[in-house]
N, C-alpha and C positions, 0 to 999 in steps of 0.2 A: 678562082673559087666558083664552082658551079652553082647555079641557082637551084633551089629545091623545086621540084616539080609539084605543082598544086594538084592534089587529087580532087577531081571533080566528083561531086556526089551525083548519083543517078537521079533523074527527075522523079518526083513523087507521082505515084499513079493517081489518076483523076478519081475524085470521090464517086462519080457515077459508075465507076468500074467495080468498086468493092463495097460501098456503103449499103446497097440493098441486101446483099448476102449477109453482111454482119448484123444489120438491123433485124432481119428476119431470123437470123441465128440466135439473137438475144431473146426475141419474143417467144419463139418456139424452139426449144432445144433440138438441134439437128436440122432446123429449118433452113439454115444457110446452105447446107449440103443438098437438101431437097431442091432448093432454088437453083442450084447449079447442076441438077440432074445426077447427083451422086447418091442414089437411093439407098444403097447398102450401108454406106458410112453414116448417112443421115439417120437411118433406122436404128443402127447400133447406138448412136449417140442419144437419140430420143429415148430409147429403152433404158440406157444406163442412167441418164439424168433423171428421168421420171421415176425409175425404181429407187434410186438413192433418195430422192425427195420424198417419195411415198413412205419408205422405211423410216425416214426422219420424222414424218408426221405420225406414223403408227407408234413410234417410240416416245411420242409426246415431247419432241425437242422444242426448244425455245427459239423464237424468231428474235434476232437481235434488233434493238432500237438504237439509233446513234446517240451516244452520250459523250460528253466531254468531262474533263477533270484532269488528272495527271496524265502524263504521256502514255503510260501503259493502258490505262482505262480507255483513252481515246482511240488508240490503235486497235485494241481488242473489239470494242463495240462498234466503231465506225467500219473497221475492216470486216467484222462479222455481218454487219448490215449490208455492206456492198456485196459480200459473198452470197447472202440470201437473195438480194435483189437481182443478182446475175442469173438466177434461175428463170427469169422472165415471167411468162404467163403463169407458171406454177406458183410463184411467189405472189403475184398479183391476185390470182384467184383465191388463194388460201387466206390472204388478208381481207379480200372482199367478202368472203363468206364468214369472216369473223374468227378465224383461228387465232387464238391468243392463249398460249400455254404459259402459265407462270413458271418462273425458274425454280424448279424443284430439286431437292437433294436426291441423289441417286445416280448410279452409273448408267442405267438405261436411258434416262432423260438426257444425260450428258452426251452419250453417244448419238442420240437422236439429233441434238443440236449440231453436232459435228457432221452428221450425214446431210443435214439441210445446207450447211455452208459448203460442204464438199461437192454437192450437186451443182451449186452455182459456180464453183471453181472449175469443175469439169466443163460446164457450159462456156466459160471464158476460154478454155483451151479449144473448144469446138469453134468458137468465133474466130480465134486466131488462125485455126486451120482453114476455115472458110475464106478468110482474108487472103491467106497465102495462095489458095487455089484461084481466087478471083483475080489476083494480080499476075498470075502465071508463074509464081515462084515455085509452085509445087503442083504435082499432077494429082 
């Protein structure tokens, strides 16, 4: 009976290789790509995340605050908060200047809330892309 070959995992890339690009990419949407001299992609990401976040603010969307309770409430509010926080400096500046829209009934405000979270989720995708470029997995 033949022994099973152990599949060796490739070594993890060192933090110094990818952490600066990902950190700058979180703080400034598209910044990880600018850091890696990918100006076109970085500019598109900056414009897309900034526009989505700005539309969310103009529609008076609500910023999520982490809340606990039952499982669904925890997932929605903590997940929404992490999505908002993923927008980086846009979220930090809006909180710093005191943006605090109460949760209002109405479809426009609801779409605004979704735009704010979607901007952060798009920035997470941009950070993953910057990571893959930094480790050489993608061009």
